[in-house]
C-alpha positions in Angstrom: 88.1 -104.7 -33.5 84.5 -105.4 -32.8 84.9 -104.0 -29.3 86.2 -100.8 -30.7 83.4 -100.4 -33.1 80.9 -101.0 -30.3 82.6 -98.3 -28.2 82.6 -95.8 -31.0 78.9 -96.5 -31.6 78.1 -96.0 -27.9 79.9 -92.7 -27.9 77.9 -91.5 -30.9 74.6 -92.5 -29.2 75.6 -90.8 -26.0 76.6 -87.6 -27.9 73.3 -87.6 -29.7 71.4 -88.0 -26.5 73.2 -85.1 -24.9 72.6 -82.9 -27.9 68.8 -83.7 -27.8 68.6 -83.0 -24.1 70.3 -79.7 -24.6 67.8 -78.8 -27.4 64.8 -79.7 -25.3 66.1 -77.7 -22.4 66.6 -74.6 -24.5 63.1 -74.9 -26.0 61.5 -75.2 -22.5 63.2 -72.1 -21.2 62.2 -70.1 -24.2 58.6 -71.1 -24.0 58.6 -70.4 -20.3 60.1 -67.0 -21.0 57.6 -66.3 -23.7 54.7 -67.3 -21.5 56.0 -65.1 -18.6 56.4 -62.1 -21.0 53.0 -62.6 -22.4 51.5 -62.8 -18.9 53.3 -59.6 -17.8 52.2 -57.7 -20.9 48.6 -58.8 -20.5 48.7 -57.8 -16.8 50.2 -54.4 -17.6 47.7 -53.7 -20.4 44.8 -54.6 -18.2 46.1 -52.4 -15.3 46.6 -49.5 -17.7 43.1 -49.9 -19.2 41.5 -50.2 -15.8 43.4 -47.1 -14.5 42.6 -45.1 -17.6 38.9 -45.9 -17.6 38.6 -45.1 -13.9 40.4 -41.8 -14.1 38.6 -40.6 -17.3 35.1 -41.6 -16.1 35.5 -40.3 -12.6 37.0 -37.0 -13.7 34.3 -36.3 -16.2 31.5 -37.3 -13.8 32.9 -35.1 -11.0 33.4 -32.1 -13.3 30.0 -32.4 -14.9 28.2 -32.7 -11.5 30.0 -29.6 -10.2 29.3 -27.6 -13.2 25.6 -28.5 -13.1 25.3 -27.7 -9.4 27.0 -24.3 -9.9 24.8 -23.4 -12.8 21.6 -24.2 -10.9 22.7 -22.2 -7.9 23.5 -19.2 -10.0 20.1 -19.3 -11.8 18.3 -19.5 -8.5 20.2 -16.5 -7.1 19.5 -14.4 -10.2 15.8 -15.2 -10.1 15.6 -14.1 -6.4 17.4 -10.9 -7.2 15.1 -10.1 -10.1 12.1 -10.8 -7.9 13.3 -8.4 -5.2 14.1 -5.7 -7.8 10.6 -6.0 -9.4 8.9 -5.9 -6.0 10.8 -2.8 -5.0 10.0 -1.0 -8.3 6.3 -1.8 -8.0 6.2 -0.5 -4.4 8.1 2.7 -5.4 5.8 3.4 -8.4 2.7 2.8 -6.3 3.4 4.9 -3.2 5.8 7.6 -4.6 7.8 10.0 -2.5 6.4 12.0 0.4 4.2 14.9 -0.6 5.8 18.3 0.2 4.5 21.8 0.4 6.3 23.1 -2.8 4.3 20.7 -4.9 0.9 21.1 -3.2 -1.9 23.6 -3.8 -4.2 24.2 -0.8 -7.8 25.4 -0.7 -10.7 25.4 1.8 -14.3 24.6 1.0 -17.5 24.0 2.9 -18.3 20.3 3.7 -22.1 20.8 3.7 -22.1 20.0 7.4 -22.3 22.8 10.0 -19.1 23.6 11.9 -17.0 21.6 9.5 -14.5 22.6 6.7 -12.8 20.6 4.0 -9.1 21.3 3.3 -8.0 20.3 -0.2 -4.4 19.5 -1.1 -3.7 19.1 -4.9 -0.5 17.5 -6.2 0.9 20.1 -8.6 4.1 18.1 -9.2 5.0 15.8 -12.1 5.2 12.6 -10.1 3.1 10.6 -7.7 3.5 11.3 -3.9 2.0 9.9 -0.8 0.9 11.0 2.7 0.1 9.1 5.9 -1.2 10.6 9.2 -2.5 13.8 10.5 -1.7 17.3 9.2 -0.8 20.1 11.6 -3.4 22.9 11.7 -3.4 26.2 13.5 -6.0 29.0 13.3 -4.7 32.3 12.0 -6.5 35.6 12.4 -6.9 38.5 9.9 -3.9 40.3 11.3 -1.3 37.7 10.1 0.9 35.1 11.7 1.2 37.1 15.0 -2.6 36.7 15.4 -2.8 33.0 16.0 -5.3 30.8 17.7 -5.3 27.2 19.1 -3.7 24.2 17.3 -6.1 21.6 16.2 -6.3 18.4 18.2 -6.2 15.0 16.5 -9.4 13.1 16.1 -9.7 9.5 17.4 -9.4 7.9 14.0 -7.0 5.6 12.2 -4.7 7.1 9.6 -4.1 5.4 6.3 -1.6 6.0 3.4 -3.0 8.1 0.6 -1.4 8.1 -2.9 -1.8 11.3 -4.9 -1.0 11.3 -8.6 -0.1 14.5 -10.6 -3.2 16.8 -10.8 -5.1 14.7 -8.1 -6.3 15.9 -4.7 -6.5 14.5 -1.2 -8.4 16.1 1.6 -9.0 16.2 5.3 -11.8 17.5 7.6 -11.5 20.2 10.2 -14.2 20.3 12.9 -14.7 23.2 15.3 -17.0 24.1 18.2 -18.5 27.6 17.5 -18.5 30.3 20.1 -21.9 30.8 21.8 -20.8 33.4 24.3 -20.5 36.2 21.7 -17.0 37.0 22.9 -15.1 34.5 20.8 -12.3 35.2 18.3 -12.9 35.0 14.5 -10.2 33.4 12.3 -10.0 33.7 8.6 -7.0 31.6 7.7 -5.2 28.4 8.6 -1.6 27.4 8.9 -1.4 23.8 7.5 1.5 21.4 7.7 1.2 18.2 5.7 1.8 14.9 7.6 5.5 14.2 8.4 6.5 17.7 7.1 8.0 20.7 8.9 7.0 23.4 6.4 3.6 25.0 6.6 1.3 26.9 4.2 -1.2 29.6 4.9 -4.6 28.7 3.6 -7.2 31.4 3.1 -10.8 30.5 4.2 -12.2 33.2 1.9 -15.9 33.5 2.7 -15.6 30.9 5.4 -14.8 31.9 9.0 -14.1 30.0 12.2 -15.2 31.7 15.4 -14.3 29.8 18.6 -14.2 30.7 22.3 -11.0 31.0 24.2 -9.5 27.6 24.9 -10.5 26.3 28.3 -7.9 23.6 28.4 -10.4 20.8 28.9 -12.2 20.3 25.6 -10.5 21.2 22.3 -12.3 23.7 20.1 -10.7 22.5 16.8 -10.2 18.9 15.8 -8.5 17.6 12.7 -9.0 14.2 10.9 -6.3 12.3 9.1 -5.7 12.8 5.4 -7.8 10.8 3.0 -11.3 12.3 3.2 -13.2 11.3 0.0 -15.5 13.7 -1.8 -17.2 12.3 -4.9 -14.6 10.6 -7.2 -11.6 12.3 -5.6 -9.1 10.7 -3.3 
């Protein structure tokens, strides 16, 4: 009877031990699982945070830089364009278009020097014009265009650009060698062509005359200066 009781007690103790072992085993697995899950979640959260921060910061930085660079380039280009436009307008308003015969009034006056005549050209137009170079000049007799003399040769002088405003004048000098033989030809008019023009105008000398000998082909009898001769406050 005692032996049976001891056996029964031993069985109870063994069963309790097995039950405790099973409980401990279950708790360990659960803890391990919880730890693993926590670690995985932490890793996932960190990776997501790192990725999000990198993408957001990089994207904004790149976009901001590109926008700033484009804006600066555009401003520089616009400034250059305005500068060119302003320079072109200033040049245009200063020099004006080329002076043409329809907007010029011609006259001849004495220069105060023997064998020299001043030819005046007045701008009768409403806008500024300019000339550069030598005018074309041919002597014309009293009998009209069929009665012409020599063309004036150009003087050894440097031409400059002359700007003539509305109502203003520019001038040039005409030099001639008078006839001393008594058999020369007298001319009372001039055919004048402004620099870089193809249309001429007849200018009456009025009480002035030019008498020159027949051209010899060696020394010109008439010489013209470039435009821009100054008289008083004129141009």
